[in-house]
C-alpha positions in Angstrom: 18.0 -14.0 28.8 21.3 -13.1 27.8 22.0 -9.7 26.6 22.8 -8.4 23.3 26.1 -7.5 23.2 26.5 -4.4 20.9 29.5 -2.3 19.7 29.4 1.3 18.5 31.2 2.8 15.8 31.1 6.6 14.8 33.3 9.1 14.2 31.2 11.9 16.3 31.5 11.3 20.0 28.2 13.1 20.5 26.5 10.6 18.4 28.0 7.7 20.3 27.1 9.6 23.6 23.5 9.6 22.4 23.5 6.0 21.3 25.2 5.0 24.5 22.4 6.9 26.7 19.5 5.1 24.4 20.8 2.1 24.5 22.0 2.2 28.1 18.4 2.3 29.0 17.3 -1.0 27.7 17.6 -4.5 30.1 18.8 -6.3 27.1 21.2 -4.6 25.5 24.9 -4.0 26.8 27.3 -1.8 25.3 30.6 -3.6 24.8 32.8 -1.2 23.2 33.1 2.1 21.3 35.2 3.0 18.2 35.8 6.5 16.3 37.0 5.0 13.3 36.8 2.2 11.1 40.4 1.2 11.8 39.4 0.3 15.0 36.7 -1.9 14.5 38.5 -5.5 13.9 40.6 -5.2 17.1 37.8 -4.4 19.1 35.5 -6.9 17.8 38.3 -9.6 18.9 38.5 -8.5 22.1 34.4 -7.7 22.9 32.8 -10.2 20.8 29.8 -8.2 20.0 26.6 -9.4 18.4 25.9 -6.2 16.5 28.1 -3.8 15.7 26.0 -0.1 14.8 28.3 1.2 12.3 28.5 4.8 10.7 29.2 4.9 7.2 31.1 8.3 6.6 34.3 8.2 8.8 37.5 10.2 8.0 40.3 7.3 7.9 38.6 3.9 7.5 35.0 4.1 6.3 32.1 2.0 7.6 32.0 0.3 4.1 35.4 -1.0 4.3 35.1 -1.9 7.9 31.9 -3.8 7.1 33.4 -5.6 4.1 36.5 -6.7 6.4 34.3 -7.9 9.4 31.9 -9.8 7.1 34.6 -12.2 5.7 35.6 -13.2 9.1 34.2 -16.6 10.5 31.6 -15.9 13.2 31.2 -12.2 12.2 28.9 -10.2 13.9 25.8 -8.6 12.6 26.2 -5.0 11.0 23.5 -2.4 11.1 24.6 0.5 9.2 23.8 4.3 10.8 23.5 6.6 7.9 22.0 10.1 7.2 21.0 8.7 3.4 17.8 6.7 2.7 19.3 4.9 -0.4 22.5 5.5 -2.0 25.3 4.0 -3.7 27.2 3.3 -0.5 24.4 2.0 1.5 23.9 -0.6 -1.4 27.8 -1.7 -1.1 27.3 -2.1 3.0 24.3 -4.3 2.1 26.0 -6.2 -0.7 28.8 -6.7 1.9 26.5 -8.4 4.2 25.1 -5.5 6.6 21.8 -6.7 8.1 20.1 -3.5 7.2 20.4 0.0 8.0 19.0 2.9 10.4 18.8 6.5 9.7 20.5 8.6 12.2 17.3 10.8 12.8 15.2 7.3 13.4 13.4 7.6 16.8 15.5 6.2 19.5 12.7 3.4 20.4 13.1 2.5 16.3 16.7 2.2 16.5 16.7 0.0 19.9 13.8 -2.4 17.9 16.1 -2.5 14.9 19.5 -3.9 17.4 17.1 -6.3 19.0 15.6 -7.5 15.1 19.0 -7.9 13.5 20.7 -9.5 16.7 17.5 -12.2 16.0 18.6 -12.4 12.6 16.0 -10.3 11.0 17.1 -7.8 8.4 16.2 -4.2 8.7 14.9 -3.1 5.6 11.4 -1.9 5.0 10.0 -2.6 1.7 9.2 1.0 0.8 13.1 1.2 1.5 13.8 -2.4 -0.3 11.9 -0.9 -3.7 14.0 2.6 -3.6 17.1 0.4 -3.7 16.0 -2.1 -6.1 15.3 1.0 -8.5 18.9 2.4 -8.1 20.0 -1.3 -8.6 17.6 -1.4 -12.1 19.2 1.7 -13.1 22.9 0.0 -13.1 23.9 -0.7 -16.7 26.4 -3.2 -15.4 25.5 -6.2 -17.8 28.4 -8.2 -16.0 26.8 -8.1 -12.9 23.8 -9.0 -14.4 25.1 -12.0 -16.1 27.3 -13.0 -13.2 23.9 -13.0 -10.9 22.3 -14.9 -13.4 24.7 -17.7 -13.4 24.5 -17.6 -9.6 20.4 -17.9 -9.3 20.9 -20.7 -12.5 21.7 -22.9 -9.3 18.2 -22.4 -7.7 15.2 -24.6 -8.7 11.8 -23.2 -9.5 10.4 -23.0 -6.0 13.6 -21.7 -4.5 13.2 -18.9 -7.3 9.8 -18.2 -6.2 10.9 -17.8 -2.7 13.7 -15.6 -3.7 11.6 -13.1 -5.7 9.0 -12.9 -2.7 11.9 -11.9 -0.2 13.0 -9.2 -2.7 9.8 -8.0 -2.6 10.0 -7.7 1.1 7.5 -10.3 2.1 7.9 -12.1 5.4 7.9 -15.7 5.8 4.2 -15.7 6.7 3.5 -13.9 3.7 5.6 -16.2 1.5 3.9 -19.0 2.9 0.4 -17.8 2.6 1.3 -16.7 -1.3 3.1 -19.7 -2.2 0.8 -22.2 -0.5 3.6 -23.8 1.9 4.1 -23.8 5.9 6.1 -21.3 7.5 8.8 -23.9 8.5 9.3 -24.7 4.7 9.6 -21.4 3.8 12.6 -20.9 6.5 14.1 -24.3 4.8 13.9 -22.8 1.5 15.4 -19.5 2.4 18.3 -21.3 4.2 19.0 -23.5 1.3 19.1 -20.4 -1.3 21.8 -18.6 1.4 23.8 -21.7 1.4 23.3 -22.4 -2.4 24.3 -18.8 -3.1 26.8 -18.3 -0.8 25.2 -15.2 1.1 24.6 -13.8 4.4 21.1 -12.8 4.8 17.9 -12.0 2.9 18.8 -8.3 1.9 21.7 -10.0 -0.2 19.1 -12.3 -1.8 17.0 -9.4 -2.9 19.6 -7.4 -4.7 21.3 -10.8 -6.1 17.5 -11.5 -7.5 17.1 -7.8 -8.7 20.5 -8.1 -10.4 19.6 -11.5 -12.2 16.7 -9.6 -13.6 13.9 -11.8 -11.9 11.6 -9.2 -11.2 11.2 -8.2 -14.7 10.5 -11.8 -15.5 7.8 -11.6 -12.6 6.2 -8.8 -14.0 6.6 -6.8 -10.8 
């Protein structure tokens, strides 16, 4: 089995050392590089070709948000897992909008951080339904009418079934749960999710959820 290639990005050398020690004890994760600032990330990605970047948000020169945005605009970009001390704030939202596959808190138990890296490498977003709701409450409190209008224009390209799937994704439902709720096979759910991502030009399920909330689909859905 091919090892997951992981790049660590954090300005605190003690945090990097702890993460390196933690990941070094696994058989399926290989640390291919470390960076102390976002300004080093792109060159390191070119050199080491990681599958996942574990990215601190707050760094002194180029922060993790800027580094994430730059990475996600590249072809064949690695997945980004944000490392933060905050459950939900504007910076986390910005990282998710930029294409980060999820985030973990710095005080998360080591085994859970390792599991998060594995999940992101497998293409699964790391965002619990509880945290999703908290983030969405923050989105709902954003009075940006222009954002809602733009989101509605994009969502208009989905058919009714795809809209239903997008709403379910936004609630944090798994493919199996969506299949049971909407009376379709898991394979059909996966097909719908892939089509939604392609139609909307998005990277992952987290961005589907954010766009659905921006468009006000959950108000229409009664949730």
